C-alpha positions as CSV (number, residue, x, y, z in Angstrom):
1,X,-0.5,4.0,18.2
2,X,2.4,3.5,15.8
3,X,2.1,5.3,12.5
4,X,4.2,5.4,9.3
5,X,4.1,8.7,7.5
6,X,5.1,8.5,3.8
7,X,5.4,11.9,2.2
8,X,8.0,13.5,0.0
9,X,7.2,17.1,0.8
10,X,9.5,18.1,3.5
11,X,7.3,21.0,4.8
12,X,4.2,18.9,5.0
13,X,6.0,15.9,6.4
14,X,7.5,17.9,9.2
15,X,4.2,19.6,10.0
16,X,2.3,16.4,10.1
17,X,4.9,14.4,12.1
18,X,5.1,17.2,14.7
19,X,1.4,17.4,15.1
20,X,0.9,13.7,15.3
21,X,3.6,13.2,17.9
22,X,2.0,16.0,19.9
23,X,-1.3,14.0,19.8
24,X,0.5,10.9,21.2
25,X,1.3,8.9,18.1
26,X,4.6,7.2,17.6
27,X,5.7,8.3,14.1
28,X,8.2,6.9,11.7
29,X,8.8,8.9,8.5
30,X,9.6,7.7,4.9
31,X,10.3,10.1,2.0
32,X,9.7,7.7,-0.9
33,X,8.0,4.5,-1.7
34,X,11.1,2.3,-1.5
35,X,12.0,3.6,1.9
36,X,8.4,3.0,3.0
37,X,8.4,-0.7,1.9
38,X,11.6,-1.1,3.9
39,X,9.9,0.2,7.0
40,X,6.9,-2.0,6.4
41,X,9.1,-5.1,6.1
42,X,11.0,-4.4,9.2
43,X,8.5,-2.9,11.6
44,X,4.8,-3.2,12.6
45,X,2.4,-0.3,12.2
46,X,-1.2,0.4,13.3
47,X,-1.7,3.2,10.7
48,X,-0.1,4.6,7.6
49,X,-0.5,8.0,6.0
50,X,0.5,7.7,2.3
51,X,1.0,10.1,-0.5
52,X,0.5,8.7,-4.0
53,X,3.0,10.9,-6.0
54,X,6.2,9.5,-4.5
55,X,9.7,9.2,-6.0
56,X,11.2,5.8,-6.8
57,X,8.0,3.8,-6.0
58,X,4.6,5.5,-6.1
59,X,1.9,5.1,-3.5
60,X,0.2,2.4,-5.6
61,X,3.4,0.4,-5.4
62,X,3.4,0.7,-1.7
63,X,-0.2,-0.4,-1.4
64,X,0.6,-3.5,-3.5
65,X,3.5,-4.3,-1.1
66,X,1.2,-4.4,1.9
67,X,0.5,-7.8,3.4
68,X,-2.9,-9.2,2.8
69,X,-3.4,-10.6,6.3
70,X,-4.7,-9.0,9.5
71,X,-1.4,-7.4,10.4
72,X,-1.4,-4.7,7.8
73,X,-1.7,-1.1,8.8
74,X,-4.9,0.9,8.1
75,X,-4.0,3.3,5.3
76,X,-5.1,6.9,4.9
77,X,-4.1,8.3,1.5
78,X,-3.4,12.1,1.4
79,X,-3.1,13.2,-2.2
80,X,-3.5,16.2,-4.5
81,X,-5.2,14.0,-7.0
82,X,-8.9,15.0,-6.6
83,X,-10.6,13.0,-9.3
84,X,-13.2,10.3,-8.4
85,X,-11.2,7.8,-10.5
86,X,-8.1,8.4,-8.4
87,X,-10.0,7.7,-5.2
88,X,-11.6,4.6,-6.6
89,X,-8.2,3.3,-7.8
90,X,-6.5,3.9,-4.4
91,X,-9.4,2.3,-2.5
92,X,-9.4,-0.7,-4.8
93,X,-5.6,-1.0,-4.4
94,X,-5.9,-1.4,-0.6
95,X,-6.3,2.1,0.9
96,X,-8.9,2.4,3.7
97,X,-9.6,6.1,3.3
98,X,-8.7,9.0,1.0
99,X,-8.4,12.7,1.7
100,X,-7.6,15.4,-0.9
101,X,-4.9,18.0,-0.3
102,X,-5.1,20.7,1.1
103,X,-6.7,19.5,4.2
104,X,-7.2,20.4,7.9
105,X,-5.1,18.6,10.4
106,X,-8.1,18.1,12.6
107,X,-9.8,16.1,9.9
108,X,-6.7,14.0,9.4
109,X,-6.7,13.2,13.1
110,X,-10.4,12.4,13.1
111,X,-10.0,10.0,10.2
112,X,-7.0,8.3,11.8
113,X,-8.9,7.7,15.0
114,X,-11.8,6.3,12.9
115,X,-9.5,3.9,11.1
116,X,-8.0,2.8,14.4
117,X,-11.4,1.8,15.6
118,X,-11.9,-0.6,12.7
119,X,-12.6,-3.4,13.2
120,X,-14.1,-3.1,16.7
121,X,-13.2,-6.6,17.7
122,X,-9.5,-6.0,17.0
123,X,-9.1,-2.4,18.3
124,X,-11.4,-2.0,21.3
125,X,-12.5,1.5,22.0
126,X,-11.8,1.2,25.7
127,X,-9.4,-1.3,27.3
128,X,-10.3,-2.6,30.8
129,X,-8.5,-5.1,33.1
130,X,-7.9,-5.6,36.8
131,X,-9.2,-2.2,37.8
132,X,-7.4,-0.3,35.0
133,X,-9.4,1.5,32.3
134,X,-7.7,3.0,29.3
135,X,-9.4,5.1,26.5
136,X,-7.0,5.4,23.5
137,X,-9.1,7.9,21.7
138,X,-9.5,10.3,24.6
139,X,-5.9,9.5,25.7
140,X,-6.9,9.0,29.3
141,X,-6.4,6.2,31.8
142,X,-7.7,5.4,35.2
143,X,-6.7,2.9,38.0
144,X,-9.4,1.9,40.5
145,X,-11.3,5.0,39.4
146,X,-8.4,7.4,39.9
147,X,-7.2,9.3,36.8
148,X,-3.6,8.5,35.9
149,X,-1.3,11.4,34.9
150,X,0.8,9.5,32.4
151,X,3.5,10.7,30.0
152,X,2.9,9.9,26.3
153,X,5.4,7.0,26.5
154,X,3.9,5.6,29.7
155,X,0.4,5.8,28.1
156,X,1.7,4.0,25.0
157,X,3.4,1.3,27.1
158,X,0.2,0.7,29.1
159,X,-1.9,0.5,26.0
160,X,0.6,-1.9,24.3
161,X,0.6,-4.3,27.3
162,X,-3.2,-4.1,27.8
163,X,-4.0,-4.6,24.2
164,X,-1.8,-7.7,24.0
165,X,-2.4,-9.2,27.4
166,X,-0.5,-12.4,28.1
167,X,2.2,-11.6,25.5
168,X,5.8,-10.9,26.8
169,X,7.5,-7.9,25.2
170,X,11.3,-7.6,25.3
171,X,12.7,-4.2,26.1
172,X,14.0,-3.8,22.6
173,X,10.5,-4.5,21.2
174,X,8.8,-2.1,23.5
175,X,11.3,0.6,22.5
176,X,10.7,0.0,18.8
177,X,6.9,0.1,19.3
178,X,6.6,3.2,21.5
179,X,9.6,5.3,20.6
180,X,10.0,4.6,16.8
181,X,12.7,2.9,14.9
182,X,14.8,6.1,14.7
183,X,14.9,6.8,18.5
184,X,18.3,7.3,20.0
185,X,17.1,6.0,23.4
186,X,18.5,2.7,24.7
187,X,16.4,-0.3,25.7
188,X,17.8,0.3,29.2
189,X,15.5,3.3,29.3
190,X,12.5,0.9,29.2
191,X,13.4,-0.2,32.8
192,X,13.0,3.5,33.9
193,X,9.8,3.8,31.9
194,X,8.3,0.6,33.5
195,X,9.4,1.7,37.0
196,X,7.6,5.1,36.6
197,X,4.5,3.5,35.2
198,X,4.4,0.8,38.0
199,X,4.8,3.5,40.6
200,X,1.8,5.5,39.3
201,X,-0.3,2.4,39.1
202,X,0.7,1.4,42.7
203,X,-0.2,4.8,44.0
204,X,-3.6,4.3,42.5
205,X,-4.1,0.8,44.0
206,X,-2.9,-1.4,41.2
207,X,0.6,-2.5,42.4
208,X,1.1,-5.8,40.6
209,X,-0.4,-5.2,37.2
210,X,2.8,-5.4,35.2
211,X,5.0,-8.5,35.6
212,X,8.6,-8.9,34.7
213,X,9.7,-12.2,33.2
214,X,13.4,-12.4,33.9
215,X,15.5,-12.5,30.7
216,X,12.3,-12.2,28.6
217,X,10.5,-8.9,29.2
218,X,7.3,-7.4,30.5
219,X,3.6,-8.4,30.3
220,X,0.2,-7.9,31.8
221,X,-1.1,-11.5,32.4
């Protein structure tokens, strides 16, 4: 899952981003509200962690900038503001959940997973197709009943293609979705990533799951 972390505290920002990446999230980081709206305009996110007390543009301004359609990220507000009125204002402005600082990382993780499961018809708990089964919450995948030992990026690629079956993803788009907009990797590395994932799937009996549309990209039909 791709997440935008918006937090002006360097220490908290670094700790959260490190922990989230270790849990398999693709994380982009913004240090103020203006930077956050730029990321939101240029990239798609499944989730966003948002502080309210941001420089240049506060968290409420970021919430107002969110699209109103179904492509908006789910938003978890992390704020030192602990009054009931603050929570109500944030939820009314478009936040999906609210957690007061200080907090336990385990609770942040649990709330993010809960948000990712809403709505169930959009974010299926378990993805299954053509002998492949993928559980995003447990971060496990199987092919023909055999557990797959996938790297975080291989897992993210398989989830992306399964969740959007029939859609062709260009290499540059895959790179942005699973590696983050600040990654220094080249889109050529996606060929290596796809090759490795295909080999593991083939070894488990699913040799032709991922197709290559020449000049366009990759898909699971």
